[in-house]
Phi, psi and omega in degrees: 000129179228113182233142170240132178224135180235156190279359172102013180274196182287153185301326183295344178282350190237030179299313180295320178296320178297321178295321177295319175306312179299323183296341180274353188250158175287173177297144179050058186285166177247141187230133175251122179267129174248104185259017193293349176286339181273170173289142181308330180292345182259358188299314181296321177296323179297317179297315179300319181294317180293319177299317179293318180303319183259021183296333179268000178241118188282113170255132179296322180214135168234116181239157182244133177255120183254355181222095183296332181294335181267353180287132177228173184295326179303325177279312187295326184294347179279355183251150178268335184212154174239132174248116180258110189281166181276179184146224179267120184300320185285325174299318180295311183293328177300319178290322178299317183292339179273006185225187176258025186299322181301311180297322179293320178298316179302315180292320180300314178296316181299328181273005175099005178290157181249134178248129179241114182244131178246129176055245179304325179294336174275319184301318183293341179287341181276195189270339188208144184265355181304329181298338180293340179279344189294147176088166182295331182251029180297161181288142170266145176266096180253022179252184176271007182296126180253310180285132179262013178291134177274194182275352172058034178288345177244030181067231184283347190287130174262158182243135174236129181247171184056038187290137172229151184302330181296347182265003187297322179292322178297319179291317180299320178296321178298314179300316180293323183285318186258343183071025183248131175292157180228130168266119182254124185244121171294166182291349178248020185232145172220170175226149173243130182237121176232121179049044175072013171259117184255127178240136179274129180227116181159198182251358178230164181287158165254157180228142179242121178257129178198140172045047178077007182240163176222125179246129177264134178240116179280159176307132181095344178276156182225163180215139177272125175254109188266132179259113177257122181306136174068013176229171177288157174299145173217165177276124183277311172203165193264202201289151173218127181288128180279000000 
């Protein structure tokens, strides 16, 4: 499993994270952009932004998918990476639920593909969407989406982006209520996860909330997230400076 997740800030904050993303890919890779979290009027701008962001990193192909229901494995297998852009978390998940995207993502990861999620694109990879409501500028659910279950690519762990210290009590209450750990990412922070080893890459710390505790991870520090069959995700051991 190879995942990149960023906290939703400006592209210039993630140069190092983008370079790490490239290091996971073959030469002249192909990238599929999923912009469905945004308003349709912003899709072309999203593609231009992604092309500009990766202008110093050579991708053989960058294509945009606007209809998840029409996406199939024959198309997806031609790409080395998927970039799931930010926007409204609930708009994005509503489109995912209307398609076979979840099953395709599982197969894509199993076959060695890399998923890069920013903001809403990172949140849906976790276990629960409630975190998208956190903060003064949290996402509103203006869709018909009822279930807040995420895609669970990290087991029980939920993802919170655009994190600010003022939200720590809100996150702690969520952990206590649902029993789910939360990875909180500032807007200048991202993480790279390979085979359940998570490394913080950015200019600010990431924080992990679990079981009444909070662990801070500085840039360059890593944490092992251990997957035990038939049990909940748990923290295997804590930070080690790389």
